Biopython code that builds the backbone (N, CA, C, O; Angstrom):
import numpy as np
from Bio.PDB.StructureBuilder import StructureBuilder

atoms = [
    (1, "LYS", "N", (-0.843, 23.375, 36.939)),
    (1, "LYS", "CA", (-1.513, 22.560, 35.535)),
    (1, "LYS", "C", (-0.401, 22.031, 35.290)),
    (1, "LYS", "O", (0.776, 22.329, 35.489)),
    (2, "ARG", "N", (-1.173, 20.862, 34.641)),
    (2, "ARG", "CA", (-0.135, 19.458, 34.434)),
    (2, "ARG", "C", (-0.487, 19.494, 32.887)),
    (2, "ARG", "O", (-1.525, 19.862, 32.336)),
    (3, "LYS", "N", (0.771, 18.970, 32.319)),
    (3, "LYS", "CA", (0.655, 19.087, 30.708)),
    (3, "LYS", "C", (0.795, 17.309, 30.790)),
    (3, "LYS", "O", (1.215, 16.400, 31.505)),
    (4, "ILE", "N", (0.157, 17.571, 29.587)),
    (4, "ILE", "CA", (-0.029, 15.991, 29.519)),
    (4, "ILE", "C", (0.537, 15.639, 27.955)),
    (4, "ILE", "O", (0.190, 16.103, 26.869)),
    (5, "VAL", "N", (1.259, 14.917, 28.205)),
    (5, "VAL", "CA", (2.490, 14.142, 26.875)),
    (5, "VAL", "C", (1.979, 12.660, 26.735)),
    (5, "VAL", "O", (1.738, 11.739, 27.516)),
    (6, "SER", "N", (1.917, 12.895, 25.151)),
    (6, "SER", "CA", (1.096, 11.235, 24.533)),
    (6, "SER", "C", (2.866, 10.799, 24.317)),
    (6, "SER", "O", (3.899, 11.441, 24.126)),
    (7, "ASN", "N", (2.532, 9.459, 24.461)),
    (7, "ASN", "CA", (3.446, 8.829, 24.263)),
    (7, "ASN", "C", (3.381, 7.566, 23.130)),
    (7, "ASN", "O", (2.323, 7.092, 22.715)),
    (8, "TRP", "N", (4.391, 7.235, 22.823)),
    (8, "TRP", "CA", (4.102, 6.037, 21.559)),
    (8, "TRP", "C", (4.629, 4.837, 22.237)),
    (8, "TRP", "O", (5.495, 4.775, 23.109)),
    (9, "ARG", "N", (3.884, 3.806, 21.624)),
    (9, "ARG", "CA", (3.428, 2.558, 22.160)),
    (9, "ARG", "C", (3.572, 1.298, 21.338)),
    (9, "ARG", "O", (2.631, 0.815, 20.709)),
    (10, "TYR", "N", (4.862, 0.758, 21.372)),
    (10, "TYR", "CA", (4.623, -0.397, 20.150)),
    (10, "TYR", "C", (3.651, -1.416, 20.408)),
    (10, "TYR", "O", (3.237, -1.932, 21.446)),
    (11, "CYS", "N", (3.333, -1.611, 18.893)),
    (11, "CYS", "CA", (1.888, -2.676, 18.935)),
    (11, "CYS", "C", (2.162, -3.667, 17.999)),
    (11, "CYS", "O", (1.643, -4.726, 18.353)),
    (12, "SER", "N", (2.946, -3.781, 16.635)),
    (12, "SER", "CA", (3.371, -4.656, 16.222)),
    (12, "SER", "C", (4.283, -4.333, 15.084)),
    (12, "SER", "O", (4.785, -3.213, 14.992)),
    (13, "GLU", "N", (4.526, -5.329, 14.168)),
    (13, "GLU", "CA", (5.691, -5.233, 12.905)),
    (13, "GLU", "C", (5.432, -5.726, 12.168)),
    (13, "GLU", "O", (4.569, -6.584, 12.355)),
    (14, "PHE", "N", (6.119, -5.497, 10.480)),
    (14, "PHE", "CA", (5.869, -6.047, 9.366)),
    (14, "PHE", "C", (6.903, -6.901, 9.125)),
    (14, "PHE", "O", (7.612, -6.574, 10.077)),
    (15, "ALA", "N", (7.368, -7.544, 8.699)),
    (15, "ALA", "CA", (8.509, -7.514, 7.921)),
    (15, "ALA", "C", (8.558, -7.066, 6.543)),
    (15, "ALA", "O", (9.354, -6.182, 6.226)),
    (16, "GLY", "N", (7.847, -7.549, 5.769)),
    (16, "GLY", "CA", (7.857, -7.198, 4.547)),
    (16, "GLY", "C", (8.662, -8.414, 3.202)),
    (16, "GLY", "O", (8.924, -9.595, 3.432)),
    (17, "THR", "N", (8.880, -7.774, 2.016)),
    (17, "THR", "CA", (9.104, -8.814, 1.159)),
    (17, "THR", "C", (10.636, -8.822, 1.015)),
    (17, "THR", "O", (11.222, -9.655, 0.324)),
    (18, "GLY", "N", (11.303, -7.760, 1.767)),
    (18, "GLY", "CA", (13.082, -8.025, 2.060)),
    (18, "GLY", "C", (13.620, -7.314, 0.897)),
    (18, "GLY", "O", (14.786, -7.532, 0.566)),
    (19, "ALA", "N", (12.828, -6.413, 0.182)),
    (19, "ALA", "CA", (13.160, -5.607, -0.669)),
    (19, "ALA", "C", (12.911, -4.381, -0.154)),
    (19, "ALA", "O", (12.517, -4.373, 1.013)),
    (20, "LYS", "N", (13.100, -2.794, -0.999)),
    (20, "LYS", "CA", (13.507, -1.879, -0.015)),
    (20, "LYS", "C", (11.516, -0.954, -0.195)),
    (20, "LYS", "O", (10.740, -0.854, -1.145)),
    (21, "LEU", "N", (11.465, -0.533, 1.134)),
    (21, "LEU", "CA", (9.824, -0.152, 1.116)),
    (21, "LEU", "C", (10.076, 1.422, 0.490)),
    (21, "LEU", "O", (10.988, 2.188, 0.803)),
    (22, "VAL", "N", (9.001, 1.651, -0.473)),
    (22, "VAL", "CA", (9.487, 2.807, -1.434)),
    (22, "VAL", "C", (8.391, 3.890, -0.947)),
    (22, "VAL", "O", (8.600, 5.073, -0.680)),
    (23, "CYS", "N", (6.914, 3.038, -0.888)),
    (23, "CYS", "CA", (6.467, 4.188, -0.403)),
    (23, "CYS", "C", (4.655, 3.347, 0.410)),
    (23, "CYS", "O", (3.972, 2.429, -0.044)),
    (24, "LEU", "N", (4.515, 3.943, 1.310)),
    (24, "LEU", "CA", (3.113, 3.869, 2.256)),
    (24, "LEU", "C", (1.757, 4.877, 1.714)),
    (24, "LEU", "O", (1.785, 6.038, 1.306)),
    (25, "ALA", "N", (0.546, 3.901, 1.895)),
    (25, "ALA", "CA", (-0.923, 4.927, 1.256)),
    (25, "ALA", "C", (-1.629, 3.978, 2.763)),
    (25, "ALA", "O", (-1.327, 2.991, 3.435)),
    (26, "THR", "N", (-2.559, 4.874, 2.719)),
    (26, "THR", "CA", (-3.740, 4.756, 4.008)),
    (26, "THR", "C", (-4.609, 5.654, 3.522)),
    (26, "THR", "O", (-4.440, 6.849, 3.279)),
    (27, "PRO", "N", (-5.990, 4.656, 3.346)),
    (27, "PRO", "CA", (-7.348, 5.898, 3.535)),
    (27, "PRO", "C", (-7.539, 6.748, 4.083)),
    (27, "PRO", "O", (-7.448, 6.755, 5.310)),
    (28, "ARG", "N", (-7.836, 7.658, 3.464)),
    (28, "ARG", "CA", (-8.119, 8.852, 4.290)),
    (28, "ARG", "C", (-9.493, 8.533, 5.790)),
    (28, "ARG", "O", (-9.424, 8.600, 7.017)),
    (29, "ILE", "N", (-10.738, 8.146, 4.680)),
    (29, "ILE", "CA", (-11.611, 7.879, 5.549)),
    (29, "ILE", "C", (-12.096, 6.420, 5.388)),
    (29, "ILE", "O", (-11.760, 5.760, 4.405)),
    (30, "SER", "N", (-12.989, 5.860, 6.483)),
    (30, "SER", "CA", (-13.684, 4.540, 6.114)),
    (30, "SER", "C", (-14.746, 4.547, 6.119)),
    (30, "SER", "O", (-15.248, 5.155, 7.064)),
    (31, "LEU", "N", (-15.801, 3.833, 4.997)),
    (31, "LEU", "CA", (-17.050, 4.268, 4.714)),
    (31, "LEU", "C", (-17.754, 2.929, 5.938)),
    (31, "LEU", "O", (-18.830, 3.138, 6.498)),
    (32, "MET", "N", (-17.049, 1.786, 6.156)),
    (32, "MET", "CA", (-17.307, 1.210, 7.176)),
    (32, "MET", "C", (-18.033, 1.406, 8.267)),
    (32, "MET", "O", (-17.719, 2.251, 9.106)),
    (33, "GLY", "N", (-19.102, 0.629, 8.368)),
    (33, "GLY", "CA", (-19.079, 1.705, 9.688)),
    (33, "GLY", "C", (-19.326, 0.575, 11.316)),
    (33, "GLY", "O", (-19.106, -0.569, 10.917)),
    (34, "GLY", "N", (-19.562, 0.536, 12.366)),
    (34, "GLY", "CA", (-19.258, -0.253, 13.392)),
    (34, "GLY", "C", (-18.614, 0.442, 14.221)),
    (34, "GLY", "O", (-18.260, 1.596, 13.978)),
    (35, "ASP", "N", (-18.379, -0.170, 15.312)),
    (35, "ASP", "CA", (-17.469, 0.280, 16.852)),
    (35, "ASP", "C", (-16.114, 0.489, 15.979)),
    (35, "ASP", "O", (-15.864, 1.686, 15.843)),
    (36, "LYS", "N", (-15.401, -0.170, 15.503)),
    (36, "LYS", "CA", (-14.466, 0.043, 15.138)),
    (36, "LYS", "C", (-14.099, -0.395, 13.440)),
    (36, "LYS", "O", (-14.063, -1.516, 12.931)),
    (37, "PRO", "N", (-13.849, 0.980, 12.816)),
    (37, "PRO", "CA", (-13.785, 0.294, 11.371)),
    (37, "PRO", "C", (-12.667, -0.002, 10.778)),
    (37, "PRO", "O", (-11.608, 0.584, 11.003)),
    (38, "SER", "N", (-12.788, -0.758, 10.125)),
    (38, "SER", "CA", (-11.405, -0.941, 9.415)),
    (38, "SER", "C", (-10.704, -0.459, 8.555)),
    (38, "SER", "O", (-11.288, 0.048, 7.598)),
    (39, "CYS", "N", (-9.201, -0.442, 8.584)),
    (39, "CYS", "CA", (-8.624, -0.094, 7.823)),
    (39, "CYS", "C", (-7.555, -0.325, 7.223)),
    (39, "CYS", "O", (-6.825, -0.981, 7.967)),
    (40, "TYR", "N", (-6.841, -0.014, 5.747)),
    (40, "TYR", "CA", (-5.809, -0.885, 5.477)),
    (40, "TYR", "C", (-5.026, 0.028, 5.641)),
    (40, "TYR", "O", (-5.299, 1.211, 5.838)),
    (41, "VAL", "N", (-3.710, -0.608, 5.547)),
    (41, "VAL", "CA", (-1.842, 0.084, 5.142)),
    (41, "VAL", "C", (-1.343, -0.540, 3.785)),
    (41, "VAL", "O", (-0.748, -1.616, 3.854)),
    (42, "ALA", "N", (-1.495, -0.079, 2.826)),
    (42, "ALA", "CA", (-0.757, -0.464, 1.677)),
    (42, "ALA", "C", (0.374, 0.039, 1.260)),
    (42, "ALA", "O", (0.521, 1.125, 0.700)),
    (43, "ALA", "N", (1.207, -0.761, 1.533)),
    (43, "ALA", "CA", (2.742, -1.027, 1.250)),
    (43, "ALA", "C", (3.281, -1.185, -0.232)),
    (43, "ALA", "O", (3.052, -2.172, -0.933)),
    (44, "GLY", "N", (3.963, -0.176, -0.585)),
    (44, "GLY", "CA", (4.699, -0.672, -1.589)),
    (44, "GLY", "C", (6.556, -0.630, -2.007)),
    (44, "GLY", "O", (7.386, 0.232, -1.717)),
    (45, "PHE", "N", (6.674, -1.560, -2.562)),
    (45, "PHE", "CA", (8.013, -2.204, -2.238)),
    (45, "PHE", "C", (8.759, -2.139, -3.665)),
    (45, "PHE", "O", (8.125, -2.474, -4.666)),
    (46, "ALA", "N", (9.917, -1.768, -3.757)),
    (46, "ALA", "CA", (11.192, -1.790, -4.871)),
    (46, "ALA", "C", (10.967, -2.517, -5.878)),
    (46, "ALA", "O", (11.108, -2.039, -7.003)),
    (47, "ASP", "N", (10.489, -4.097, -5.658)),
    (47, "ASP", "CA", (10.461, -5.420, -6.384)),
    (47, "ASP", "C", (9.291, -5.342, -7.242)),
    (47, "ASP", "O", (9.277, -5.942, -8.317)),
    (48, "GLY", "N", (7.957, -4.392, -6.698)),
    (48, "GLY", "CA", (7.046, -4.232, -7.569)),
    (48, "GLY", "C", (5.758, -5.132, -6.790)),
    (48, "GLY", "O", (4.639, -5.346, -7.257)),
    (49, "THR", "N", (6.181, -5.474, -5.763)),
    (49, "THR", "CA", (5.165, -5.954, -4.720)),
    (49, "THR", "C", (4.430, -5.008, -4.242)),
    (49, "THR", "O", (5.037, -3.985, -3.926)),
    (50, "ILE", "N", (2.811, -5.039, -4.021)),
    (50, "ILE", "CA", (2.074, -4.038, -3.008)),
    (50, "ILE", "C", (1.682, -4.927, -1.624)),
    (50, "ILE", "O", (0.732, -5.705, -1.722)),
    (51, "GLN", "N", (2.139, -4.860, -0.804)),
    (51, "GLN", "CA", (1.450, -6.023, 0.383)),
    (51, "GLN", "C", (0.073, -5.322, 1.092)),
    (51, "GLN", "O", (0.514, -4.427, 1.813)),
    (52, "LEU", "N", (-1.055, -5.345, 1.167)),
    (52, "LEU", "CA", (-2.494, -4.878, 1.969)),
    (52, "LEU", "C", (-2.070, -5.566, 3.465)),
    (52, "LEU", "O", (-1.849, -6.773, 3.562)),
    (53, "LEU", "N", (-2.010, -4.892, 4.296)),
    (53, "LEU", "CA", (-2.397, -4.861, 5.688)),
    (53, "LEU", "C", (-3.140, -3.920, 6.304)),
    (53, "LEU", "O", (-3.234, -2.724, 6.027)),
    (54, "ILE", "N", (-3.799, -4.706, 7.385)),
    (54, "ILE", "CA", (-5.034, -4.216, 8.217)),
    (54, "ILE", "C", (-4.220, -3.451, 9.183)),
    (54, "ILE", "O", (-3.161, -3.901, 9.620)),
    (55, "ARG", "N", (-4.837, -1.972, 9.619)),
    (55, "ARG", "CA", (-3.812, -1.098, 10.430)),
    (55, "ARG", "C", (-3.606, -1.620, 12.081)),
    (55, "ARG", "O", (-2.428, -1.523, 12.424)),
    (56, "ASP", "N", (-4.271, -2.004, 12.861)),
    (56, "ASP", "CA", (-4.156, -2.047, 13.592)),
    (56, "ASP", "C", (-3.105, -3.444, 14.136)),
    (56, "ASP", "O", (-2.331, -3.543, 15.088)),
    (57, "SER", "N", (-3.495, -4.396, 13.061)),
    (57, "SER", "CA", (-2.419, -5.738, 13.970)),
    (57, "SER", "C", (-1.116, -5.623, 12.635)),
    (57, "SER", "O", (-0.093, -6.161, 13.059)),
    (58, "LEU", "N", (-0.997, -5.277, 11.726)),
    (58, "LEU", "CA", (-0.245, -5.251, 10.444)),
    (58, "LEU", "C", (-0.386, -6.576, 9.822)),
    (58, "LEU", "O", (0.427, -7.050, 9.028)),
    (59, "GLN", "N", (-1.382, -7.102, 10.196)),
    (59, "GLN", "CA", (-1.389, -9.157, 9.581)),
    (59, "GLN", "C", (-1.730, -8.687, 8.051)),
    (59, "GLN", "O", (-2.705, -8.038, 7.671)),
    (60, "GLN", "N", (-0.662, -9.194, 7.303)),
    (60, "GLN", "CA", (-1.360, -8.894, 5.646)),
    (60, "GLN", "C", (-2.286, -9.574, 5.207)),
    (60, "GLN", "O", (-2.599, -10.675, 5.660)),
    (61, "ILE", "N", (-2.895, -8.939, 4.173)),
    (61, "ILE", "CA", (-4.663, -9.857, 4.345)),
    (61, "ILE", "C", (-4.450, -10.034, 2.167)),
    (61, "ILE", "O", (-4.898, -10.957, 1.486)),
    (62, "ALA", "N", (-3.673, -8.846, 1.680)),
    (62, "ALA", "CA", (-3.495, -9.383, 0.461)),
    (62, "ALA", "C", (-2.071, -9.056, 0.065)),
    (62, "ALA", "O", (-1.368, -8.565, 0.948)),
    (63, "SER", "N", (-1.416, -9.299, -1.411)),
    (63, "SER", "CA", (-0.592, -9.174, -1.745)),
    (63, "SER", "C", (-0.911, -8.899, -3.720)),
    (63, "SER", "O", (-1.828, -9.370, -4.394)),
    (64, "VAL", "N", (0.090, -8.101, -4.109)),
    (64, "VAL", "CA", (-0.265, -8.222, -5.491)),
    (64, "VAL", "C", (1.173, -7.690, -6.550)),
    (64, "VAL", "O", (1.505, -6.674, -5.939)),
    (65, "GLU", "N", (1.752, -7.760, -7.250)),
    (65, "GLU", "CA", (2.765, -7.551, -8.103)),
    (65, "GLU", "C", (2.337, -6.709, -9.928)),
    (65, "GLU", "O", (1.654, -7.092, -10.878)),
    (66, "LEU", "N", (2.898, -5.865, -9.746)),
    (66, "LEU", "CA", (3.014, -5.075, -11.180)),
    (66, "LEU", "C", (2.861, -6.043, -11.961)),
    (66, "LEU", "O", (3.402, -7.125, -11.730)),
    (67, "PRO", "N", (1.982, -5.801, -13.185)),
    (67, "PRO", "CA", (1.860, -6.686, -14.154)),
    (67, "PRO", "C", (3.364, -6.676, -15.196)),
    (67, "PRO", "O", (3.784, -5.569, -15.533)),
    (68, "ARG", "N", (3.933, -7.626, -15.550)),
    (68, "ARG", "CA", (5.008, -7.706, -16.374)),
    (68, "ARG", "C", (5.082, -7.417, -17.640)),
    (68, "ARG", "O", (6.051, -6.937, -18.228)),
    (69, "THR", "N", (3.692, -7.808, -18.222)),
    (69, "THR", "CA", (3.802, -7.995, -19.633)),
    (69, "THR", "C", (2.785, -6.523, -19.952)),
    (69, "THR", "O", (1.891, -6.024, -19.269)),
    (70, "GLY", "N", (3.244, -6.202, -21.002)),
    (70, "GLY", "CA", (2.893, -4.746, -21.609)),
    (70, "GLY", "C", (4.101, -3.531, -21.079)),
    (70, "GLY", "O", (4.236, -2.479, -21.704)),
    (71, "ASN", "N", (4.978, -3.884, -19.775)),
    (71, "ASN", "CA", (5.758, -3.272, -19.413)),
    (71, "ASN", "C", (6.724, -2.543, -20.670)),
    (71, "ASN", "O", (7.443, -3.363, -21.241)),
    (72, "ILE", "N", (6.793, -1.642, -20.986)),
    (72, "ILE", "CA", (7.302, -0.193, -22.270)),
    (72, "ILE", "C", (9.405, -1.120, -21.962)),
    (72, "ILE", "O", (10.067, -1.537, -22.913)),
    (73, "SER", "N", (9.780, -1.157, -20.827)),
    (73, "SER", "CA", (10.850, -1.510, -20.560)),
    (73, "SER", "C", (11.167, -2.737, -20.659)),
    (73, "SER", "O", (12.347, -2.767, -21.010)),
    (74, "LEU", "N", (10.648, -4.060, -20.510)),
    (74, "LEU", "CA", (10.588, -5.596, -20.570)),
    (74, "LEU", "C", (10.685, -5.433, -22.160)),
    (74, "LEU", "O", (11.784, -5.529, -22.706)),
    (75, "GLU", "N", (9.354, -5.151, -23.000)),
    (75, "GLU", "CA", (9.554, -4.987, -24.384)),
    (75, "GLU", "C", (10.615, -4.707, -25.331)),
    (75, "GLU", "O", (10.617, -5.193, -26.462)),
    (76, "SER", "N", (11.645, -3.826, -24.832)),
    (76, "SER", "CA", (12.518, -3.247, -25.662)),
    (76, "SER", "C", (13.636, -4.009, -24.864)),
    (76, "SER", "O", (14.593, -3.910, -25.632)),
    (77, "LYS", "N", (13.958, -4.533, -24.048)),
    (77, "LYS", "CA", (15.204, -5.342, -23.358)),
    (77, "LYS", "C", (15.964, -4.096, -22.432)),
    (77, "LYS", "O", (17.069, -3.965, -21.905)),
    (78, "SER", "N", (15.183, -3.574, -22.503)),
    (78, "SER", "CA", (16.054, -2.435, -21.202)),
    (78, "SER", "C", (16.511, -2.968, -20.034)),
    (78, "SER", "O", (15.901, -3.928, -19.563)),
    (79, "THR", "N", (17.683, -2.429, -19.352)),
    (79, "THR", "CA", (17.925, -2.652, -18.474)),
    (79, "THR", "C", (17.269, -1.816, -17.376)),
    (79, "THR", "O", (17.735, -2.022, -16.255)),
    (80, "THR", "N", (16.359, -0.982, -17.453)),
    (80, "THR", "CA", (15.338, -0.345, -16.565)),
    (80, "THR", "C", (14.701, -1.399, -15.786)),
    (80, "THR", "O", (14.302, -2.494, -16.183)),
    (81, "ILE", "N", (14.652, -0.715, -14.180)),
    (81, "ILE", "CA", (14.307, -1.864, -13.210)),
    (81, "ILE", "C", (12.711, -0.906, -13.295)),
    (81, "ILE", "O", (12.691, 0.185, -13.865)),
    (82, "VAL", "N", (11.856, -1.312, -12.856)),
    (82, "VAL", "CA", (10.028, -0.361, -13.102)),
    (82, "VAL", "C", (9.964, -0.908, -12.075)),
    (82, "VAL", "O", (9.990, -2.122, -11.870)),
    (83, "THR", "N", (9.846, 0.227, -11.084)),
    (83, "THR", "CA", (9.690, 0.088, -9.418)),
    (83, "THR", "C", (8.270, 0.839, -9.260)),
    (83, "THR", "O", (7.949, 1.472, -10.266)),
    (84, "ILE", "N", (7.278, 0.890, -8.085)),
    (84, "ILE", "CA", (6.389, 1.885, -7.555)),
    (84, "ILE", "C", (7.159, 2.761, -7.543)),
    (84, "ILE", "O", (8.368, 2.695, -7.322)),
    (85, "CYS", "N", (6.142, 4.200, -7.924)),
    (85, "CYS", "CA", (6.860, 5.439, -7.597)),
    (85, "CYS", "C", (5.880, 5.757, -6.328)),
    (85, "CYS", "O", (6.303, 5.766, -5.172)),
    (86, "ASP", "N", (4.477, 6.027, -6.691)),
    (86, "ASP", "CA", (4.151, 6.784, -5.671)),
    (86, "ASP", "C", (2.310, 5.619, -5.488)),
    (86, "ASP", "O", (1.978, 4.834, -6.376)),
    (87, "MET", "N", (1.639, 5.793, -4.461)),
    (87, "MET", "CA", (0.149, 5.141, -4.334)),
    (87, "MET", "C", (-0.526, 5.973, -3.712)),
    (87, "MET", "O", (0.053, 6.816, -3.027)),
    (88, "CYS", "N", (-1.989, 5.937, -3.803)),
    (88, "CYS", "CA", (-2.523, 6.803, -3.004)),
    (88, "CYS", "C", (-4.058, 6.042, -3.494)),
    (88, "CYS", "O", (-4.375, 5.784, -4.655)),
    (89, "PHE", "N", (-5.204, 5.674, -1.754)),
    (89, "PHE", "CA", (-6.272, 5.417, -2.097)),
    (89, "PHE", "C", (-7.550, 6.370, -2.472)),
    (89, "PHE", "O", (-7.889, 7.412, -1.911)),
    (90, "THR", "N", (-7.914, 5.975, -3.134)),
    (90, "THR", "CA", (-9.182, 6.898, -3.726)),
    (90, "THR", "C", (-9.807, 7.817, -2.660)),
    (90, "THR", "O", (-9.398, 7.663, -1.509)),
    (91, "SER", "N", (-10.695, 8.702, -2.882)),
    (91, "SER", "CA", (-11.089, 9.456, -2.124)),
    (91, "SER", "C", (-12.303, 8.613, -1.066)),
    (91, "SER", "O", (-12.511, 9.123, 0.035)),
    (92, "THR", "N", (-12.926, 7.573, -1.379)),
    (92, "THR", "CA", (-13.989, 6.534, -0.522)),
    (92, "THR", "C", (-13.038, 5.653, -0.006)),
    (92, "THR", "O", (-13.428, 5.104, 1.025)),
    (93, "GLY", "N", (-11.628, 5.249, -0.475)),
    (93, "GLY", "CA", (-10.808, 4.467, 0.222)),
    (93, "GLY", "C", (-11.022, 2.899, -0.287)),
    (93, "GLY", "O", (-10.503, 1.975, 0.338)),
    (94, "THR", "N", (-12.050, 2.615, -1.797)),
    (94, "THR", "CA", (-12.514, 1.352, -1.962)),
    (94, "THR", "C", (-11.488, 1.324, -3.186)),
    (94, "THR", "O", (-11.620, 0.255, -3.782)),
    (95, "CYS", "N", (-10.693, 1.987, -3.655)),
    (95, "CYS", "CA", (-9.489, 1.945, -4.775)),
    (95, "CYS", "C", (-8.192, 2.456, -4.598)),
    (95, "CYS", "O", (-7.975, 3.584, -4.157)),
    (96, "LEU", "N", (-6.894, 1.253, -5.096)),
    (96, "LEU", "CA", (-5.933, 2.270, -4.804)),
    (96, "LEU", "C", (-4.914, 2.145, -5.816)),
    (96, "LEU", "O", (-4.518, 1.106, -6.344)),
    (97, "LEU", "N", (-4.451, 3.595, -6.069)),
    (97, "LEU", "CA", (-3.966, 3.575, -7.349)),
    (97, "LEU", "C", (-2.187, 3.957, -7.102)),
    (97, "LEU", "O", (-1.608, 4.622, -6.243)),
    (98, "ALA", "N", (-1.651, 3.095, -8.436)),
    (98, "ALA", "CA", (-0.400, 2.887, -7.710)),
    (98, "ALA", "C", (0.641, 3.135, -9.227)),
    (98, "ALA", "O", (0.636, 2.220, -10.051)),
    (99, "THR", "N", (1.287, 4.093, -9.438)),
    (99, "THR", "CA", (2.195, 4.800, -10.468)),
    (99, "THR", "C", (3.758, 4.297, -10.441)),
    (99, "THR", "O", (4.535, 4.458, -9.500)),
    (100, "ASP", "N", (3.972, 3.808, -11.390)),
    (100, "ASP", "CA", (5.506, 2.932, -11.798)),
    (100, "ASP", "C", (6.465, 3.773, -12.503)),
    (100, "ASP", "O", (5.975, 4.543, -13.329)),
    (101, "SER", "N", (7.923, 3.789, -12.325)),
    (101, "SER", "CA", (9.020, 4.429, -12.851)),
    (101, "SER", "C", (8.711, 4.736, -14.069)),
    (101, "SER", "O", (9.312, 5.780, -14.323)),
    (102, "LEU", "N", (7.621, 4.134, -15.673)),
    (102, "LEU", "CA", (7.591, 4.502, -16.033)),
    (102, "LEU", "C", (6.155, 5.195, -16.460)),
    (102, "LEU", "O", (5.775, 5.214, -17.631)),
    (103, "GLY", "N", (5.554, 5.649, -15.585)),
    (103, "GLY", "CA", (4.204, 6.179, -15.915)),
    (103, "GLY", "C", (3.096, 6.020, -16.247)),
    (103, "GLY", "O", (2.239, 6.768, -16.718)),
    (104, "GLN", "N", (3.142, 4.574, -15.875)),
    (104, "GLN", "CA", (2.020, 3.903, -16.295)),
    (104, "GLN", "C", (1.180, 3.558, -14.775)),
    (104, "GLN", "O", (1.860, 3.370, -13.766)),
    (105, "PHE", "N", (-0.215, 3.501, -14.715)),
    (105, "PHE", "CA", (-0.687, 3.839, -13.661)),
    (105, "PHE", "C", (-1.403, 2.090, -13.948)),
    (105, "PHE", "O", (-1.499, 1.479, -15.012)),
    (106, "TYR", "N", (-1.844, 1.634, -12.431)),
    (106, "TYR", "CA", (-2.826, 1.062, -11.944)),
    (106, "TYR", "C", (-3.507, 0.849, -10.811)),
    (106, "TYR", "O", (-2.915, 1.076, -9.757)),
    (107, "LEU", "N", (-4.847, 0.385, -10.774)),
    (107, "LEU", "CA", (-6.153, 0.524, -10.402)),
    (107, "LEU", "C", (-6.547, -0.898, -9.886)),
    (107, "LEU", "O", (-6.848, -1.832, -10.630)),
    (108, "TYR", "N", (-6.498, -0.963, -8.107)),
    (108, "TYR", "CA", (-6.389, -2.223, -7.605)),
    (108, "TYR", "C", (-7.894, -1.556, -6.439)),
    (108, "TYR", "O", (-7.956, -0.757, -5.505)),
    (109, "ARG", "N", (-9.062, -2.575, -7.300)),
    (109, "ARG", "CA", (-10.211, -2.416, -5.998)),
    (109, "ARG", "C", (-10.026, -3.455, -4.813)),
    (109, "ARG", "O", (-9.553, -4.592, -4.817)),
    (110, "MET", "N", (-10.677, -2.508, -3.576)),
    (110, "MET", "CA", (-10.447, -3.086, -2.598)),
    (110, "MET", "C", (-11.552, -3.483, -1.758)),
    (110, "MET", "O", (-12.257, -2.604, -1.263)),
    (111, "SER", "N", (-11.800, -4.772, -1.527)),
    (111, "SER", "CA", (-13.078, -6.240, -1.177)),
    (111, "SER", "C", (-12.958, -5.187, 0.397)),
    (111, "SER", "O", (-11.874, -4.795, 0.830)),
    (112, "PRO", "N", (-14.308, -4.878, 1.063)),
    (112, "PRO", "CA", (-14.150, -4.613, 1.873)),
    (112, "PRO", "C", (-13.918, -5.693, 3.211)),
    (112, "PRO", "O", (-13.609, -6.844, 2.904)),
    (113, "ILE", "N", (-14.007, -5.483, 4.154)),
    (113, "ILE", "CA", (-13.451, -5.751, 5.234)),
    (113, "ILE", "C", (-14.596, -6.117, 6.337)),
    (113, "ILE", "O", (-14.979, -5.258, 7.131)),
    (114, "ALA", "N", (-15.103, -7.406, 6.339)),
    (114, "ALA", "CA", (-16.328, -7.740, 7.212)),
    (114, "ALA", "C", (-16.212, -7.888, 9.044)),
    (114, "ALA", "O", (-17.214, -8.156, 9.707)),
]
sb = StructureBuilder()
sb.init_structure("model")
sb.init_model(0)
sb.init_chain("A")
sb.init_seg("    ")
for serial, (resi, resn, name, xyz) in enumerate(atoms, 1):
    if name == "N":
        sb.init_residue(resn, " ", resi, " ")
    sb.init_atom(name, np.array(xyz, "f"), 0.0, 1.0, " ", f" {name:<3s}", serial, name[0])
structure = sb.get_structure()
């Protein structure tokens, strides 16, 4: 018997913002139908930005920064840097939830890709 070995293949890359990558998130399922349903990859960076990429090509389709108003560290003039700690998609893959180093939650609704 011949053993089948999977091979890794380089497809594409995303350079990012120059800040340190702190977390990645992908939806567990896709509710989009068709031959090849769309799927996101969300990349969270230490500077508080989230880049939304298409899984297959790593093409950037959206970008957002954590809000700087209302953060406890900014109001108290502390030197604490607010960074993204974790991100995950909801079970339907339509919303992205992010938490920062101050324990604040951010909810972002994802628009479907046609």
